[in-house]
ChimeraX commands (.cxc) that place a marker at each C-alpha (Angstrom):
marker #1 position 3.70,-7.61,-14.58 radius 0.5
marker #1 position 5.18,-10.83,-14.15 radius 0.5
marker #1 position 5.17,-13.39,-11.32 radius 0.5
marker #1 position 8.27,-14.67,-9.76 radius 0.5
marker #1 position 9.02,-17.02,-6.85 radius 0.5
marker #1 position 12.00,-14.89,-6.02 radius 0.5
marker #1 position 10.33,-11.61,-5.59 radius 0.5
marker #1 position 11.22,-9.68,-2.39 radius 0.5
marker #1 position 7.60,-8.50,-1.76 radius 0.5
marker #1 position 5.59,-10.26,0.91 radius 0.5
marker #1 position 1.96,-11.30,1.34 radius 0.5
marker #1 position -0.43,-10.06,-1.00 radius 0.5
marker #1 position 2.18,-8.68,-3.42 radius 0.5
marker #1 position 4.33,-11.86,-3.23 radius 0.5
marker #1 position 5.41,-13.08,-6.49 radius 0.5
marker #1 position 4.90,-9.85,-8.27 radius 0.5
marker #1 position 7.70,-8.03,-9.99 radius 0.5
marker #1 position 7.44,-4.67,-11.56 radius 0.5
marker #1 position 9.13,-4.28,-14.86 radius 0.5
marker #1 position 9.80,-1.06,-16.73 radius 0.5
marker #1 position 8.76,-2.65,-20.09 radius 0.5
marker #1 position 5.26,-3.09,-18.48 radius 0.5
marker #1 position 5.00,0.74,-18.78 radius 0.5
marker #1 position 6.04,1.04,-22.41 radius 0.5
marker #1 position 2.70,2.43,-23.54 radius 0.5
marker #1 position -0.59,3.68,-22.45 radius 0.5
marker #1 position -2.45,0.45,-22.52 radius 0.5
marker #1 position 0.25,-1.58,-20.74 radius 0.5
marker #1 position 0.84,1.11,-18.14 radius 0.5
marker #1 position -2.95,1.33,-17.49 radius 0.5
marker #1 position -3.17,-2.48,-17.04 radius 0.5
marker #1 position -0.06,-2.40,-14.69 radius 0.5
marker #1 position -1.62,0.48,-12.74 radius 0.5
marker #1 position -4.92,-1.27,-12.27 radius 0.5
marker #1 position -3.23,-4.44,-11.09 radius 0.5
marker #1 position -0.83,-2.70,-8.55 radius 0.5
marker #1 position -3.66,-0.53,-7.13 radius 0.5
marker #1 position -5.91,-3.55,-6.72 radius 0.5
marker #1 position -3.29,-5.73,-5.08 radius 0.5
marker #1 position -2.24,-2.83,-2.75 radius 0.5
marker #1 position -5.85,-2.24,-1.84 radius 0.5
marker #1 position -6.23,-5.96,-0.93 radius 0.5
marker #1 position -3.13,-5.84,1.08 radius 0.5
marker #1 position -4.11,-2.72,2.95 radius 0.5
marker #1 position -7.47,-4.23,3.66 radius 0.5
marker #1 position -5.71,-7.28,5.17 radius 0.5
marker #1 position -3.75,-5.00,7.22 radius 0.5
marker #1 position -6.81,-3.25,8.48 radius 0.5
marker #1 position -8.18,-6.70,9.46 radius 0.5
marker #1 position -4.97,-7.20,11.50 radius 0.5
marker #1 position -5.48,-3.93,13.32 radius 0.5
marker #1 position -9.19,-4.71,13.86 radius 0.5
marker #1 position -8.25,-8.02,15.30 radius 0.5
marker #1 position -5.68,-6.30,17.71 radius 0.5
marker #1 position -8.32,-3.76,18.89 radius 0.5
marker #1 position -10.63,-6.69,19.69 radius 0.5
marker #1 position -7.91,-8.59,21.46 radius 0.5
marker #1 position -6.94,-5.67,23.64 radius 0.5
marker #1 position -10.55,-5.03,24.45 radius 0.5
marker #1 position -11.08,-8.58,25.44 radius 0.5
marker #1 position -8.16,-8.23,27.72 radius 0.5
marker #1 position -9.36,-5.19,29.32 radius 0.5
marker #1 position -6.70,-3.01,27.82 radius 0.5
marker #1 position -8.30,0.15,26.34 radius 0.5
marker #1 position -5.05,2.29,26.46 radius 0.5
marker #1 position -4.40,2.54,22.69 radius 0.5
marker #1 position -7.86,1.76,21.22 radius 0.5
marker #1 position -8.34,5.46,19.89 radius 0.5
marker #1 position -4.97,5.38,18.31 radius 0.5
marker #1 position -5.69,2.17,16.76 radius 0.5
marker #1 position -9.01,3.39,15.46 radius 0.5
marker #1 position -7.17,6.39,13.88 radius 0.5
marker #1 position -4.76,4.07,12.33 radius 0.5
marker #1 position -7.69,1.95,10.84 radius 0.5
marker #1 position -9.31,5.04,9.48 radius 0.5
marker #1 position -5.96,6.21,7.87 radius 0.5
marker #1 position -5.47,2.73,6.28 radius 0.5
marker #1 position -9.01,2.83,4.98 radius 0.5
marker #1 position -8.42,6.09,3.36 radius 0.5
marker #1 position -5.31,4.79,1.52 radius 0.5
marker #1 position -7.25,1.65,0.51 radius 0.5
marker #1 position -10.06,3.82,-0.99 radius 0.5
marker #1 position -7.52,5.90,-2.88 radius 0.5
marker #1 position -6.15,2.58,-4.42 radius 0.5
marker #1 position -9.53,1.49,-5.53 radius 0.5
marker #1 position -11.30,2.12,-8.67 radius 0.5
marker #1 position -10.09,2.58,-12.19 radius 0.5
marker #1 position -8.55,5.82,-13.40 radius 0.5
marker #1 position -7.60,6.65,-16.78 radius 0.5
marker #1 position -4.09,7.65,-17.71 radius 0.5
marker #1 position -3.73,10.61,-19.90 radius 0.5
marker #1 position -3.82,9.95,-23.58 radius 0.5
marker #1 position -0.61,10.09,-25.60 radius 0.5
marker #1 position 0.45,13.80,-26.07 radius 0.5
marker #1 position 2.12,13.26,-29.33 radius 0.5
marker #1 position 5.30,14.81,-28.10 radius 0.5
marker #1 position 8.15,12.59,-28.42 radius 0.5
marker #1 position 9.50,11.35,-25.13 radius 0.5
marker #1 position 6.84,12.85,-22.99 radius 0.5
marker #1 position 4.59,9.68,-22.68 radius 0.5
marker #1 position 7.72,7.55,-21.88 radius 0.5
marker #1 position 8.72,9.93,-19.17 radius 0.5
marker #1 position 5.25,10.09,-17.69 radius 0.5
marker #1 position 4.89,6.22,-17.82 radius 0.5
marker #1 position 8.41,5.93,-16.35 radius 0.5
marker #1 position 7.29,8.24,-13.41 radius 0.5
marker #1 position 4.34,6.00,-12.90 radius 0.5
marker #1 position 6.55,2.95,-12.77 radius 0.5
marker #1 position 8.69,4.65,-10.18 radius 0.5
marker #1 position 5.71,5.66,-8.17 radius 0.5
marker #1 position 4.41,2.13,-8.11 radius 0.5
marker #1 position 7.86,0.99,-6.91 radius 0.5
marker #1 position 7.75,3.48,-4.14 radius 0.5
marker #1 position 4.11,2.35,-3.23 radius 0.5
marker #1 position 5.10,-1.26,-2.95 radius 0.5
marker #1 position 8.03,-0.39,-0.96 radius 0.5
marker #1 position 5.87,1.73,1.36 radius 0.5
marker #1 position 3.34,-1.11,1.73 radius 0.5
marker #1 position 6.11,-3.47,2.67 radius 0.5
marker #1 position 7.37,-1.14,5.48 radius 0.5
marker #1 position 3.75,-0.75,6.64 radius 0.5
marker #1 position 3.17,-4.57,6.55 radius 0.5
marker #1 position 6.39,-5.15,8.55 radius 0.5
marker #1 position 5.34,-2.65,11.26 radius 0.5
marker #1 position 1.81,-3.91,11.43 radius 0.5
marker #1 position 2.96,-7.42,11.88 radius 0.5
marker #1 position 5.32,-6.37,14.67 radius 0.5
marker #1 position 2.35,-4.80,16.73 radius 0.5
marker #1 position 0.12,-7.71,16.05 radius 0.5
marker #1 position 2.41,-10.41,16.97 radius 0.5
marker #1 position 1.47,-12.71,19.80 radius 0.5
marker #1 position 2.24,-11.35,23.16 radius 0.5
marker #1 position 3.05,-7.81,21.92 radius 0.5
marker #1 position 1.35,-4.79,23.37 radius 0.5
marker #1 position 1.87,-1.84,21.02 radius 0.5
marker #1 position 3.03,1.44,22.23 radius 0.5
marker #1 position 2.03,4.91,21.21 radius 0.5
marker #1 position 5.33,5.34,19.25 radius 0.5
marker #1 position 4.77,2.07,17.49 radius 0.5
marker #1 position 1.23,3.21,16.35 radius 0.5
marker #1 position 2.32,6.70,15.45 radius 0.5
marker #1 position 5.28,5.25,13.35 radius 0.5
marker #1 position 2.85,3.26,11.34 radius 0.5
marker #1 position 0.41,6.09,10.95 radius 0.5
marker #1 position 3.30,8.21,9.61 radius 0.5
marker #1 position 4.11,5.53,7.00 radius 0.5
marker #1 position 0.50,5.27,6.07 radius 0.5
marker #1 position 0.18,9.01,5.56 radius 0.5
marker #1 position 3.39,9.04,3.43 radius 0.5
marker #1 position 1.82,6.29,1.27 radius 0.5
marker #1 position -1.36,8.21,1.01 radius 0.5
marker #1 position 0.54,11.20,-0.30 radius 0.5
marker #1 position 2.57,9.25,-2.77 radius 0.5
marker #1 position -0.79,7.63,-4.02 radius 0.5
marker #1 position -2.48,11.17,-4.16 radius 0.5
marker #1 position 0.20,12.25,-6.61 radius 0.5
marker #1 position -0.18,9.30,-9.06 radius 0.5
marker link #1:1,2 radius 0.2
marker link #1:2,3 radius 0.2
marker link #1:3,4 radius 0.2
marker link #1:4,5 radius 0.2
marker link #1:5,6 radius 0.2
marker link #1:6,7 radius 0.2
marker link #1:7,8 radius 0.2
marker link #1:8,9 radius 0.2
marker link #1:9,10 radius 0.2
marker link #1:10,11 radius 0.2
marker link #1:11,12 radius 0.2
marker link #1:12,13 radius 0.2
marker link #1:13,14 radius 0.2
marker link #1:14,15 radius 0.2
marker link #1:15,16 radius 0.2
marker link #1:16,17 radius 0.2
marker link #1:17,18 radius 0.2
marker link #1:18,19 radius 0.2
marker link #1:19,20 radius 0.2
marker link #1:20,21 radius 0.2
marker link #1:21,22 radius 0.2
marker link #1:22,23 radius 0.2
marker link #1:23,24 radius 0.2
marker link #1:24,25 radius 0.2
marker link #1:25,26 radius 0.2
marker link #1:26,27 radius 0.2
marker link #1:27,28 radius 0.2
marker link #1:28,29 radius 0.2
marker link #1:29,30 radius 0.2
marker link #1:30,31 radius 0.2
marker link #1:31,32 radius 0.2
marker link #1:32,33 radius 0.2
marker link #1:33,34 radius 0.2
marker link #1:34,35 radius 0.2
marker link #1:35,36 radius 0.2
marker link #1:36,37 radius 0.2
marker link #1:37,38 radius 0.2
marker link #1:38,39 radius 0.2
marker link #1:39,40 radius 0.2
marker link #1:40,41 radius 0.2
marker link #1:41,42 radius 0.2
marker link #1:42,43 radius 0.2
marker link #1:43,44 radius 0.2
marker link #1:44,45 radius 0.2
marker link #1:45,46 radius 0.2
marker link #1:46,47 radius 0.2
marker link #1:47,48 radius 0.2
marker link #1:48,49 radius 0.2
marker link #1:49,50 radius 0.2
marker link #1:50,51 radius 0.2
marker link #1:51,52 radius 0.2
marker link #1:52,53 radius 0.2
marker link #1:53,54 radius 0.2
marker link #1:54,55 radius 0.2
marker link #1:55,56 radius 0.2
marker link #1:56,57 radius 0.2
marker link #1:57,58 radius 0.2
marker link #1:58,59 radius 0.2
marker link #1:59,60 radius 0.2
marker link #1:60,61 radius 0.2
marker link #1:61,62 radius 0.2
marker link #1:62,63 radius 0.2
marker link #1:63,64 radius 0.2
marker link #1:64,65 radius 0.2
marker link #1:65,66 radius 0.2
marker link #1:66,67 radius 0.2
marker link #1:67,68 radius 0.2
marker link #1:68,69 radius 0.2
marker link #1:69,70 radius 0.2
marker link #1:70,71 radius 0.2
marker link #1:71,72 radius 0.2
marker link #1:72,73 radius 0.2
marker link #1:73,74 radius 0.2
marker link #1:74,75 radius 0.2
marker link #1:75,76 radius 0.2
marker link #1:76,77 radius 0.2
marker link #1:77,78 radius 0.2
marker link #1:78,79 radius 0.2
marker link #1:79,80 radius 0.2
marker link #1:80,81 radius 0.2
marker link #1:81,82 radius 0.2
marker link #1:82,83 radius 0.2
marker link #1:83,84 radius 0.2
marker link #1:84,85 radius 0.2
marker link #1:85,86 radius 0.2
marker link #1:86,87 radius 0.2
marker link #1:87,88 radius 0.2
marker link #1:88,89 radius 0.2
marker link #1:89,90 radius 0.2
marker link #1:90,91 radius 0.2
marker link #1:91,92 radius 0.2
marker link #1:92,93 radius 0.2
marker link #1:93,94 radius 0.2
marker link #1:94,95 radius 0.2
marker link #1:95,96 radius 0.2
marker link #1:96,97 radius 0.2
marker link #1:97,98 radius 0.2
marker link #1:98,99 radius 0.2
marker link #1:99,100 radius 0.2
marker link #1:100,101 radius 0.2
marker link #1:101,102 radius 0.2
marker link #1:102,103 radius 0.2
marker link #1:103,104 radius 0.2
marker link #1:104,105 radius 0.2
marker link #1:105,106 radius 0.2
marker link #1:106,107 radius 0.2
marker link #1:107,108 radius 0.2
marker link #1:108,109 radius 0.2
marker link #1:109,110 radius 0.2
marker link #1:110,111 radius 0.2
marker link #1:111,112 radius 0.2
marker link #1:112,113 radius 0.2
marker link #1:113,114 radius 0.2
marker link #1:114,115 radius 0.2
marker link #1:115,116 radius 0.2
marker link #1:116,117 radius 0.2
marker link #1:117,118 radius 0.2
marker link #1:118,119 radius 0.2
marker link #1:119,120 radius 0.2
marker link #1:120,121 radius 0.2
marker link #1:121,122 radius 0.2
marker link #1:122,123 radius 0.2
marker link #1:123,124 radius 0.2
marker link #1:124,125 radius 0.2
marker link #1:125,126 radius 0.2
marker link #1:126,127 radius 0.2
marker link #1:127,128 radius 0.2
marker link #1:128,129 radius 0.2
marker link #1:129,130 radius 0.2
marker link #1:130,131 radius 0.2
marker link #1:131,132 radius 0.2
marker link #1:132,133 radius 0.2
marker link #1:133,134 radius 0.2
marker link #1:134,135 radius 0.2
marker link #1:135,136 radius 0.2
marker link #1:136,137 radius 0.2
marker link #1:137,138 radius 0.2
marker link #1:138,139 radius 0.2
marker link #1:139,140 radius 0.2
marker link #1:140,141 radius 0.2
marker link #1:141,142 radius 0.2
marker link #1:142,143 radius 0.2
marker link #1:143,144 radius 0.2
marker link #1:144,145 radius 0.2
marker link #1:145,146 radius 0.2
marker link #1:146,147 radius 0.2
marker link #1:147,148 radius 0.2
marker link #1:148,149 radius 0.2
marker link #1:149,150 radius 0.2
marker link #1:150,151 radius 0.2
marker link #1:151,152 radius 0.2
marker link #1:152,153 radius 0.2
marker link #1:153,154 radius 0.2
marker link #1:154,155 radius 0.2
marker link #1:155,156 radius 0.2
marker link #1:156,157 radius 0.2
view
């Protein structure tokens, strides 16, 4: 994992680039896995804070129309954040030539996908929490689908 000022990631992942060579062996792949999961968990927690702020703001303004949907979204974000937290051990080397490299390569690809999914979720949450915006059911459902997809990806890796 290297930091770069030119990374396309935003927010909590800004400056982080994924490199295949960071997944060359079990130890480096494990280190990368911990870092990515930690950063994604922090980022998701920040998005939950934005959604909570939106709920409070809507309540303060007397608009209760989407509170239940936003609560469901918060719960979905929290579930994905919990999935990202904690250490997990990668399987030990199998001894079969090429199998570990393939496994670590799949982890690298999964991490790229998770980072991409996070970016999409972040963009959508930023849209509905922008000043003067009142989110619609479709907006919230679109984010919830993205969060579910990210949760499925995380479950598989």
